[in-house]
VEXMIKOL-146729 format. One record per residue: residue number from 1; y, z, x of N, C-alpha, C, O, CB in turn. Coordinates in nm, 4 decimals. Glycine has a CB too. Layout:
BEGIN
NUM Y Z X Y Z X Y Z X Y Z X Y Z X
...
end
This chain:
BEGIN
1 -0.6048 0.0432 -0.3057 -0.6175 0.1028 -0.3934 -0.4626 0.0203 -0.4864 -0.4534 0.0173 -0.6091 -0.6340 0.2672 -0.3452
2 -0.3991 -0.0151 -0.4275 -0.2857 -0.0244 -0.4967 -0.2314 -0.1649 -0.4238 -0.2925 -0.2157 -0.3297 -0.1900 0.1163 -0.4855
3 -0.1391 -0.2070 -0.4658 -0.0864 -0.4096 -0.4674 0.0377 -0.4260 -0.4523 0.0946 -0.4143 -0.5608 -0.1055 -0.5101 -0.6177
4 0.1049 -0.4472 -0.3707 0.2846 -0.4421 -0.4506 0.2520 -0.6197 -0.4848 0.1422 -0.6751 -0.4784 0.4881 -0.3942 -0.2925
5 0.3666 -0.6733 -0.5164 0.4116 -0.8438 -0.6107 0.5538 -0.8030 -0.6200 0.6273 -0.7459 -0.7006 0.3287 -0.8870 -0.8112
6 0.5636 -0.8818 -0.4492 0.7465 -0.8990 -0.4866 0.7887 -0.9878 -0.6006 0.7343 -1.0946 -0.5725 0.8356 -0.9730 -0.3557
7 0.8475 -1.0028 -0.7008 0.8828 -1.0520 -0.7957 1.0444 -1.1432 -0.6883 1.0980 -1.1515 -0.5778 0.8967 -0.9191 -0.9351
8 1.0519 -1.2070 -0.8857 1.2400 -1.2225 -0.8413 1.3006 -1.1575 -0.7654 1.2592 -1.0422 -0.7535 1.3378 -1.1990 -0.9338
9 1.4065 -1.1921 -0.6920 1.4595 -1.0970 -0.6201 1.5115 -0.9419 -0.6498 1.5933 -0.9458 -0.7418 1.5429 -1.1579 -0.5823
10 1.4943 -0.8325 -0.6105 1.5122 -0.6852 -0.5834 1.4289 -0.6961 -0.7111 1.4928 -0.6761 -0.8144 1.6753 -0.5958 -0.5692
11 1.2995 -0.7236 -0.7243 1.1917 -0.7132 -0.8818 1.0700 -0.6674 -0.7987 0.9953 -0.7574 -0.7602 1.1492 -0.8960 -0.9947
12 1.0412 -0.5479 -0.7675 0.8899 -0.6037 -0.7091 0.7805 -0.5300 -0.8669 0.8459 -0.4777 -0.9571 0.8369 -0.4989 -0.4903
13 0.6306 -0.5348 -0.8806 0.5351 -0.5036 -0.9903 0.4177 -0.4203 -0.8818 0.3732 -0.4856 -0.7874 0.4714 -0.6663 -1.0864
14 0.3665 -0.2567 -0.9043 0.3473 -0.2418 -0.8101 0.1838 -0.2312 -0.8900 0.1912 -0.1665 -0.9944 0.4375 -0.1404 -0.7264
15 0.0545 -0.2784 -0.8610 -0.1296 -0.2265 -0.8840 -0.2124 -0.1398 -0.8546 -0.3156 -0.1568 -0.7897 -0.2100 -0.2866 -0.8450
16 -0.1693 -0.0339 -0.9039 -0.3393 0.0709 -0.8967 -0.4356 0.0932 -0.9955 -0.4385 0.1009 -1.1183 -0.3225 0.2203 -0.8758
17 -0.5716 0.1071 -0.8315 -0.6722 0.1375 -0.9229 -0.6781 0.2010 -0.9281 -0.7371 0.2631 -0.8398 -0.7591 0.1202 -0.9359
18 -0.6156 0.2756 -1.0564 -0.6655 0.4717 -1.0505 -0.7679 0.5339 -1.0129 -0.7765 0.6196 -0.9250 -0.6792 0.5421 -1.1664
19 -0.9278 0.4479 -1.1468 -1.0146 0.5250 -1.0516 -1.0637 0.5293 -0.9137 -1.1367 0.6187 -0.8707 -1.0969 0.5240 -1.0921
20 -1.0187 0.4238 -0.8422 -1.0479 0.4506 -0.7211 -0.9559 0.6055 -0.6625 -1.0098 0.6960 -0.5990 -1.0141 0.3072 -0.6433
21 -0.8026 0.6020 -0.7060 -0.7245 0.6748 -0.6464 -0.7682 0.8201 -0.6634 -0.7789 0.9194 -0.5914 -0.5989 0.6451 -0.6879
22 -0.7904 0.7846 -0.8031 -0.8422 0.9381 -0.8368 -0.9553 1.0142 -0.8159 -0.9745 1.1311 -0.8493 -0.8440 0.9557 -0.9456
23 -1.0625 0.9028 -0.7310 -1.2292 0.9750 -0.6815 -1.1240 0.9885 -0.5110 -1.1738 1.0503 -0.4169 -1.4486 0.8128 -0.6881
24 -1.0630 0.9600 -0.5052 -0.9796 0.9551 -0.3374 -0.8796 1.1256 -0.3589 -0.8795 1.1856 -0.2514 -0.8202 0.7520 -0.3163
25 -0.8127 1.1930 -0.4571 -0.7796 1.2611 -0.4806 -0.8668 1.3583 -0.4635 -0.8689 1.4366 -0.3686 -0.7336 1.2386 -0.5565
26 -0.9526 1.3546 -0.5703 -0.9906 1.4951 -0.5839 -1.1326 1.4799 -0.4252 -1.0904 1.5217 -0.3174 -1.0641 1.5368 -0.7972
27 -1.2240 1.4453 -0.4259 -1.2410 1.4576 -0.2663 -1.1246 1.4771 -0.1732 -1.1522 1.4608 -0.0543 -1.3022 1.3366 -0.2157
28 -1.0092 1.5062 -0.1998 -0.9101 1.5715 -0.1098 -0.8523 1.6926 -0.1644 -0.8303 1.7972 -0.1033 -0.8007 1.4814 -0.0771
29 -0.8402 1.6783 -0.2315 -0.7740 1.8096 -0.3134 -0.8637 1.8869 -0.4347 -0.8146 1.9629 -0.5181 -0.6320 1.7530 -0.3927
30 -0.9862 1.8549 -0.4262 -1.0563 1.8915 -0.5133 -1.0576 2.0104 -0.6615 -0.9383 2.0226 -0.6893 -1.1241 1.9078 -0.4344
31 -1.1425 2.0989 -0.7630 -1.0988 2.0482 -0.8801 -1.0104 2.1541 -0.9249 -0.9998 2.2021 -1.0378 -1.2072 2.0112 -0.9755
32 -0.9288 2.1917 -0.7833 -0.8281 2.3131 -0.8464 -0.6965 2.2268 -0.8440 -0.6683 2.2154 -0.7247 -0.8120 2.4786 -0.7397
33 -0.6661 2.2053 -0.8686 -0.5589 2.1036 -0.6913 -0.5778 1.9484 -0.8016 -0.6848 1.9208 -0.8558 -0.7137 2.0804 -0.4229
34 -0.4435 1.8586 -0.8168 -0.4514 1.7190 -0.8510 -0.3040 1.6432 -0.7402 -0.2249 1.7134 -0.6772 -0.4303 1.7051 -1.0538
35 -0.3024 1.5180 -0.7431 -0.1084 1.4945 -0.6878 -0.1195 1.4801 -0.8275 -0.2037 1.4873 -0.9170 -0.0159 1.3346 -0.5630
36 0.0495 1.4472 -0.8020 0.1772 1.4879 -0.9150 0.1967 1.3081 -0.9257 0.3073 1.2679 -0.8897 0.3602 1.6130 -0.8350
37 0.0837 1.1888 -0.9784 0.1391 1.1082 -0.9560 0.2714 1.0386 -0.9973 0.2549 0.9166 -0.9987 0.0706 1.0694 -0.9605
38 0.3765 1.0698 -1.0259 0.5539 1.0870 -1.0529 0.6139 1.0904 -0.8880 0.7092 1.0299 -0.8390 0.6051 1.2750 -1.1549
39 0.5155 1.1877 -0.8253 0.5972 1.2005 -0.6933 0.5553 1.1748 -0.6227 0.5828 1.2034 -0.5062 0.6412 1.2875 -0.6474
40 0.4509 1.0945 -0.6710 0.3880 0.9715 -0.5088 0.4790 0.8564 -0.5436 0.5608 0.8123 -0.4629 0.1692 0.8905 -0.5053
41 0.4615 0.8033 -0.6791 0.5741 0.6922 -0.6922 0.6881 0.6668 -0.6024 0.7142 0.5784 -0.5208 0.6366 0.7106 -0.8053
42 0.7697 0.8128 -0.6594 0.9060 0.8793 -0.6186 0.9356 0.8165 -0.4463 1.0083 0.7352 -0.3892 0.8856 1.0811 -0.6273
43 0.8014 0.9376 -0.4067 0.8227 0.8908 -0.2471 0.7783 0.6860 -0.2027 0.8643 0.6099 -0.1585 0.6803 1.0217 -0.1429
44 0.6884 0.6597 -0.2199 0.6010 0.5780 -0.2317 0.8351 0.4723 -0.1664 0.9015 0.4495 -0.0652 0.4632 0.5716 -0.4389
45 0.8453 0.4508 -0.3599 0.9516 0.3972 -0.3258 1.0991 0.3987 -0.2075 1.1558 0.3115 -0.1416 0.9695 0.4101 -0.4175
46 1.1145 0.5212 -0.2234 1.2444 0.6048 -0.0804 1.1053 0.5784 0.0117 1.1626 0.6525 0.0916 1.3265 0.8523 -0.0968
47 1.0056 0.5516 0.0631 0.9660 0.5187 0.2404 1.0437 0.3091 0.2514 1.1185 0.2402 0.3208 0.6872 0.5305 0.2719
48 0.9269 0.2964 0.0897 0.9588 0.0901 0.1274 1.0970 0.0463 0.1221 1.1504 -0.0642 0.1132 0.8862 -0.0349 -0.0063
49 1.1278 0.1329 0.1280 1.2892 0.1521 0.0430 1.2568 0.0091 -0.0676 1.2608 -0.0983 -0.0076 1.4816 0.1202 0.1855
50 1.2327 0.0020 -0.1863 1.1767 0.0102 -0.2985 1.1783 0.0554 -0.4741 1.1594 0.1716 -0.5099 1.1229 0.0487 -0.2525
51 1.2029 -0.0531 -0.5664 1.2011 0.0290 -0.7067 1.1411 -0.0776 -0.7648 1.1795 -0.1938 -0.7781 1.3474 0.0848 -0.7847
52 1.0264 -0.0139 -0.8027 0.9329 -0.0777 -0.8913 0.9654 -0.0664 -1.0014 0.9928 0.0391 -1.0586 0.8155 -0.0435 -0.8879
53 0.9669 -0.2137 -1.0610 1.0294 -0.2624 -1.2070 0.8945 -0.1890 -1.3769 0.9115 -0.1357 -1.4866 1.0272 -0.5065 -1.1864
54 0.7248 -0.2566 -1.2548 0.6646 -0.2103 -1.4003 0.5666 -0.1694 -1.2575 0.5503 -0.2452 -1.1618 0.6102 -0.3392 -1.5723
55 0.5199 -0.0586 -1.2687 0.3597 0.0599 -1.2344 0.2912 -0.0162 -1.3229 0.2969 -0.0144 -1.4458 0.3516 0.2647 -1.2854
56 0.2161 -0.0933 -1.2395 0.0774 -0.1319 -1.3557 -0.0578 -0.0663 -1.3086 -0.1225 -0.1144 -1.2156 0.0379 -0.3188 -1.3638
57 -0.1122 0.0898 -1.4047 -0.2360 0.1403 -1.3152 -0.3111 0.1063 -1.4203 -0.2603 0.0919 -1.5315 -0.2525 0.3024 -1.2541
58 -0.4543 0.0877 -1.3951 -0.5668 0.0250 -1.4305 -0.7214 0.1766 -1.3960 -0.7482 0.2516 -1.3022 -0.5657 -0.1470 -1.3133
59 -0.7678 0.1558 -1.5054 -0.8512 0.3649 -1.4428 -0.9603 0.4039 -1.6409 -0.9516 0.4091 -1.7636 -0.5839 0.5987 -1.4142
60 -1.0421 0.4173 -1.5272 -1.1619 0.3999 -1.6496 -1.1974 0.5460 -1.6582 -1.2600 0.5779 -1.5571 -1.3158 0.2916 -1.6090
61 -1.1752 0.6800 -1.7693 -1.2336 0.8034 -1.7496 -1.3197 0.7768 -1.7733 -1.3550 0.6729 -1.8291 -1.2062 0.9059 -1.7967
62 -1.4089 0.9049 -1.7204 -1.5012 0.9551 -1.6664 -1.6289 1.0076 -1.7964 -1.6461 1.1287 -1.8101 -1.4301 1.0654 -1.5746
63 -1.7180 0.9007 -1.8920 -1.8326 0.9661 -1.9108 -1.8617 1.1354 -1.8929 -1.8783 1.2149 -1.8004 -1.9074 0.8964 -1.8292
64 -1.8572 1.1368 -2.0252 -1.9341 1.3232 -2.0258 -2.0142 1.3255 -2.1143 -2.0002 1.2819 -2.2285 -1.8384 1.4672 -2.0643
65 -2.1540 1.4051 -2.0424 -2.2959 1.3913 -2.0879 -2.2929 1.4904 -2.2037 -2.1948 1.5421 -2.2572 -2.4138 1.4265 -1.9694
66 -2.4455 1.5077 -2.2347 -2.4563 1.5861 -2.4243 -2.4295 1.7396 -2.2993 -2.5153 1.8107 -2.3515 -2.7034 1.5694 -2.5777
67 -2.3959 1.7930 -2.2286 -2.4912 1.9249 -2.1587 -2.3749 1.8913 -2.0493 -2.4367 1.8449 -1.9534 -2.7060 1.9099 -2.1074
68 -2.2809 1.8923 -2.0283 -2.1882 1.9273 -1.9245 -2.2224 2.0461 -1.8341 -2.2525 2.1483 -1.8958 -2.0637 1.9524 -1.9855
69 -2.2234 2.0510 -1.7448 -2.2752 2.1470 -1.6394 -2.1020 2.2220 -1.5933 -2.0031 2.1596 -1.6319 -2.3779 2.0406 -1.4849
70 -2.0802 2.3659 -1.5046 -1.9527 2.3902 -1.5209 -1.9080 2.3084 -1.3547 -1.9050 2.3963 -1.2685 -1.9202 2.5761 -1.5529
71 -1.8875 2.2216 -1.3183 -1.8764 2.1119 -1.2410 -1.7617 2.0038 -1.2904 -1.6413 1.9882 -1.2704 -2.0123 2.0532 -1.2366
72 -1.8729 1.9332 -1.3712 -1.7970 1.8033 -1.4324 -1.7344 1.8371 -1.5650 -1.6953 1.7539 -1.6469 -1.9003 1.6749 -1.4576
73 -1.7291 1.9674 -1.5777 -1.6342 1.9598 -1.6393 -1.4878 2.0295 -1.6220 -1.4035 2.0146 -1.7105 -1.6838 1.9799 -1.7288
74 -1.4647 2.0936 -1.5244 -1.3861 2.1504 -1.3839 -1.3217 1.9600 -1.3315 -1.2230 1.9282 -1.2651 -1.5495 2.2570 -1.2237
75 -1.4404 1.8632 -1.4043 -1.4044 1.7424 -1.2811 -1.3411 1.6734 -1.3795 -1.2290 1.6264 -1.3602 -1.5370 1.6449 -1.1881
76 -1.4229 1.6566 -1.5255 -1.3393 1.6262 -1.5944 -1.1630 1.6947 -1.6656 -1.0784 1.6317 -1.7290 -1.4273 1.6081 -1.6594
77 -1.1624 1.7775 -1.6407 -0.9980 1.8513 -1.6572 -0.9684 1.8324 -1.6292 -0.8606 1.8135 -1.6856 -0.9309 1.9331 -1.6508
78 -0.9736 1.7697 -1.4253 -0.9002 1.7713 -1.3404 -0.8579 1.5915 -1.3632 -0.7592 1.5195 -1.3487 -0.9702 1.8386 -1.2026
79 -0.9640 1.5821 -1.3958 -0.8990 1.4013 -1.4134 -0.8424 1.3189 -1.5311 -0.8114 1.2017 -1.5521 -1.0082 1.3042 -1.3882
80 -0.8444 1.4994 -1.6339 -0.7788 1.4709 -1.8150 -0.6266 1.4748 -1.7649 -0.5300 1.4061 -1.7981 -0.8196 1.6324 -1.9716
81 -0.6407 1.5849 -1.6688 -0.4832 1.6119 -1.6488 -0.3887 1.5065 -1.4957 -0.2657 1.5042 -1.4976 -0.4812 1.8139 -1.6086
82 -0.4428 1.4540 -1.4153 -0.4219 1.3445 -1.3350 -0.3618 1.2935 -1.4022 -0.2388 1.2904 -1.4058 -0.5093 1.2736 -1.2852
83 -0.4590 1.2280 -1.4893 -0.3840 1.1037 -1.5799 -0.2709 1.0994 -1.6713 -0.2128 1.0017 -1.7184 -0.4666 1.0552 -1.6620
84 -0.2471 1.2453 -1.6903 -0.1679 1.2936 -1.8337 -0.0566 1.2496 -1.7414 0.0216 1.1627 -1.7799 -0.1723 1.4804 -1.9135
85 -0.0414 1.3209 -1.5863 0.0813 1.2738 -1.4985 0.0957 1.1214 -1.4278 0.1556 1.1001 -1.3224 0.0847 1.3728 -1.3818
86 0.0503 1.0546 -1.4819 0.0378 0.9305 -1.4602 0.1445 0.8433 -1.5972 0.2507 0.7809 -1.5987 -0.1373 0.9035 -1.4573
87 0.0385 0.8866 -1.7010 0.1327 0.8856 -1.8167 0.2777 0.9616 -1.8385 0.3684 0.9057 -1.9001 0.0564 0.9298 -1.9131
88 0.2858 1.0383 -1.8061 0.4677 1.0564 -1.7644 0.5413 0.9897 -1.6895 0.6641 0.9961 -1.6959 0.5072 1.1641 -1.7028
89 0.4776 0.9160 -1.6078 0.5600 0.8165 -1.5094 0.6434 0.7883 -1.5427 0.5890 0.7512 -1.6467 0.5262 0.7114 -1.4703
90 0.7593 0.7611 -1.5619 0.8034 0.6054 -1.6142 0.7758 0.4681 -1.5777 0.6773 0.4400 -1.5095 0.9183 0.5922 -1.6033
91 0.8317 0.4087 -1.6063 0.7425 0.2633 -1.5564 0.6601 0.1943 -1.5665 0.6695 0.0718 -1.5742 0.7078 0.2472 -1.4886
92 0.4863 0.3088 -1.5704 0.4005 0.2435 -1.5796 0.3639 0.2492 -1.7036 0.3955 0.3172 -1.8012 0.3240 0.2634 -1.5010
93 0.2237 0.0870 -1.6613 0.1609 0.1074 -1.7691 0.0378 0.1685 -1.7951 -0.0188 0.1622 -1.6860 0.1566 0.0180 -1.8085
94 -0.0384 0.2242 -1.8741 -0.1102 0.2760 -1.8394 -0.2047 0.2015 -1.8967 -0.1836 0.1875 -2.0172 -0.0976 0.3889 -1.8485
95 -0.3287 0.1325 -1.8461 -0.4366 0.0397 -1.9204 -0.5688 0.0567 -1.8668 -0.6374 0.0256 -1.7694 -0.4047 -0.1131 -1.9094
96 -0.5728 0.1167 -1.9686 -0.7139 0.1842 -2.0177 -0.8929 0.0783 -1.9976 -0.9279 0.0084 -2.0927 -0.6749 0.2121 -2.2140
97 -0.9307 0.0810 -1.9427 -1.0529 -0.0277 -1.9004 -1.1687 0.0446 -1.9847 -1.1173 0.0741 -2.0926 -1.0953 -0.0399 -1.7060
98 -1.2614 0.0731 -1.9831 -1.3925 0.0863 -2.1013 -1.4597 0.0294 -2.0840 -1.4749 -0.0910 -2.1044 -1.3927 0.0650 -2.2264
99 -1.5821 0.1851 -1.9942 -1.6559 0.1681 -1.9398 -1.7592 0.1786 -2.0548 -1.7316 0.2497 -2.1514 -1.6501 0.2351 -1.8319
100 -1.9166 0.0885 -2.0479 -1.9712 0.1195 -2.1552 -2.1552 0.1308 -2.0646 -2.2023 0.0298 -2.0123 -1.9261 -0.0129 -2.2947
101 -2.2277 0.2593 -2.0634 -2.3159 0.3073 -2.0712 -2.4463 0.2176 -1.9929 -2.5099 0.1365 -2.0603 -2.3132 0.3369 -2.2005
102 -2.4690 0.2328 -1.8924 -2.5605 0.1067 -1.8794 -2.6793 0.1283 -1.9448 -2.7667 0.1339 -1.8583 -2.5946 0.0672 -1.7378
103 -2.7490 0.1504 -2.1072 -2.8625 0.1384 -2.1638 -2.7546 0.0386 -2.2601 -2.8021 -0.0671 -2.3017 -2.9591 0.2850 -2.2175
104 -2.6376 0.0660 -2.2883 -2.5222 -0.0640 -2.4118 -2.5370 -0.1884 -2.3062 -2.5648 -0.2946 -2.3619 -2.2791 -0.0103 -2.4442
105 -2.5224 -0.1951 -2.1512 -2.5385 -0.3231 -2.0784 -2.5937 -0.3614 -2.0810 -2.5719 -0.4804 -2.1038 -2.5360 -0.3513 -1.9981
106 -2.7523 -0.3150 -2.0607 -2.8780 -0.4008 -2.0929 -2.8457 -0.4381 -2.2281 -2.7540 -0.5167 -2.2043 -3.0275 -0.3241 -2.0815
107 -2.8544 -0.4369 -2.3240 -2.9127 -0.4743 -2.4499 -2.8287 -0.6260 -2.4848 -2.8481 -0.7195 -2.5626 -2.8877 -0.3400 -2.5723
108 -2.7390 -0.5963 -2.3940 -2.6611 -0.7543 -2.3975 -2.7276 -0.8574 -2.3170 -2.6815 -0.9715 -2.3125 -2.5048 -0.7531 -2.3351
end
């Protein structure tokens, strides 16, 4: 879900596949709670004894169906709250991946 790349002395970047991280945390916590990303980074830095210069977080938002169910609405709300906590975290570069719908992919 993540990869640490050491650069020059005392410099490190963290690369995170945010879509997979979100899915795993949703499986653990369900729709009522979400992982505080800032606290996760603080704990990682403390335990690894490293300070990340940049955190590259790439993710895609889940598509919303035309008639979302209650479960889907809960999932999307939870996802939005999680991604908001990511964006609030200092040093994060949030890279949004655009996912084309299956029908659009077939046209190309």
